[in-house]
N, C-alpha and C positions, 0 to 999 in steps of 0.2 A: 430541641427536637421539633417543636412546633414551627420554628422558623424554617427549618429544612423542608418540612412538609409543605409549607406555603410556597417555597421557592420552586419546587418540582412542578406543581400545577401551573405556575406562571410561565415556566419554560415550555411546557406542553402547549399552553394557550398561544404562545408566540409562534411556535412551530405550526400549530393548526391554522393560525391567522395567516402565516406566510403561504401555506398550502392553499388556503381558500383564495387568497389574493392571486396566486399563480393560476388556479383553476378558473377564476373569473377572467383573467387575462386570456387564457386559452379559449374560453367561451366567446369572448369578444372577437378574437381573431377568426374563430369558426363562423360567427355571425357575419363578419365582413366578407369572408370567402363565399358564404351562402348567398349573400346579397349580390356579389359579383357574378356568381353562376346564374342567378335569376335574371340579371340584366343581360348576360350573354344569351340565355335561352330566349328571352323576349326579342332580342335583336335577330337571332337565328329564325325564330318563328315569323318575324316581320319580313325577312329576306325571302323565306320560303313562300310566303303568301304572295309577295310581289312577283317572284319567279313564276308561280302558278298562274297569276293573272296575266303576265306577259305571254306565257305559253298558250293560254287560252285565246288571247287576242291573235297571236300568230296563227293558231289553228283555225280560228274563225275566218281569217283573211287569206289563208293559203289557197292557191289556185290548184285545180286538178292537173295531174300530169298529162292526162289525155282527156279529150272531151268528144262527145258525139256531135255530129253535125245535125242531129235530129233529137229533140227532147223526148220523142215518143219511143226511142230505142235505148235500152240500157244493157250493158254487159259487165259482169263482175267476174274477176279472175282471182282465185284463191287456191289454197292447197296446203300441203304439209310435206316437209322433208323429215323422214323418220329413220335416219341411219344411226348405227350404234357400233360400239366396239364390244365384241364378245371375247372373253378371256377364258381359256380352258387350262386346267392343270391336273394331270393324272398322277402326280407324285414324281414322275420322271421328266416330263416335258411340259413346258408352259408355252401356249400359243395364243396369239391375239388375231382376231378376224374382224374385218370391216363388213358389217352386215346390214341388211334391211330388216326392220322389225316384222316378224312373221304374223303378228296379230294386227298390225295397223301400218301398212307399208307407205312408201312415198306416193303422194297423190297430187293431182291437179284437177281443179274444178272450174267449169265455165257455167255461169248462170246468166241467161239472157231473158229479156222481156221486151215486148213491143206492143204498142197500142195502134193497130191499123185504123180503128175507129173508136170513138169514146166508150161505147158499151162493150167492146171486145178487147181482151188482153191475151196475147199469145206468149208462152214462155217455154224455156227449155232448161234442163239441168243435165249437164254432161260431166261425169266424174270418172276419171281413169286412174289406174295405179301402175306404178313401175316397181318391180321387185327383182333384185339380184342378190345372190348370196343370202337367202332367207335365213333368219336366225333359227328357224325350226329345222333347217336342212344341214347347216354347217356343223361339223364335228372334227375331232382330231384325225380321223382317218380320211374323211372327205373334206379337205381343207379349203379348196378354192373352187370357184365357179360351180357350185353345187346347186341343184334344182334349176328350174328353167329361169332364164332371164326373161321375165314376162312383162308384157304390156297388155293389161286387160281392162275391160270396161266394168265399172261398178254400177253406174247409173247412166242410162240413156233415156231421158224422159222428154216428152213434149206435152204441153197442156194448152187448152183453149178455155178461157174463162169469160163467160158471157154474163152480163148484168142480170138478165132475166132467166136464162136457161141453166145457169150454174157452170161447173167446171168439169171438163172431160180430160182425163189423163191417158196418155198412150206411151208404151215403151217399157223399159226395164227400170224399176225403181224400188222404193220401199213398199212393203206391204202395209195394209191399213192398220195392222197391229203393232208396227214398229214404234217403239217408245212408250208402249202402254204398260210395261211392267219393269 
């Protein structure tokens, strides 16, 4: 009976030993996979850094699309297109509308600056908005061409900035409190 008891643990040890060896082999395979992933990540990081460096070089050397014939005059053009799709569903009908955002419509902005003499700078800020099918006016009853197709001014400003006398603003623009809260 003692010999049977000794044989059982040795079979269990052999099985445990085989499982341990199998687990060690799996760990080694996972370690190799991890090392390969690290190498791939390092290569990806290197390529990304190289691409960023090349993009920066290209940006640094890119020429302007348009240039002024006079370094004392600058004009910047910017804006936003703020169109959207508005979907309504009353349980019977589903409709979709192409709208202009009623809170912040499509806009174009012209910002100019000139230095007629060294101590004087003259500038302008012109911002207009276009709005058709306002998202606040479109509904399932009034489906199309609702509200005015408007072209309105938001800012029409002119300023003169003098080195000694300060800045004088004229026109329609922000109030002094804009952006304070």
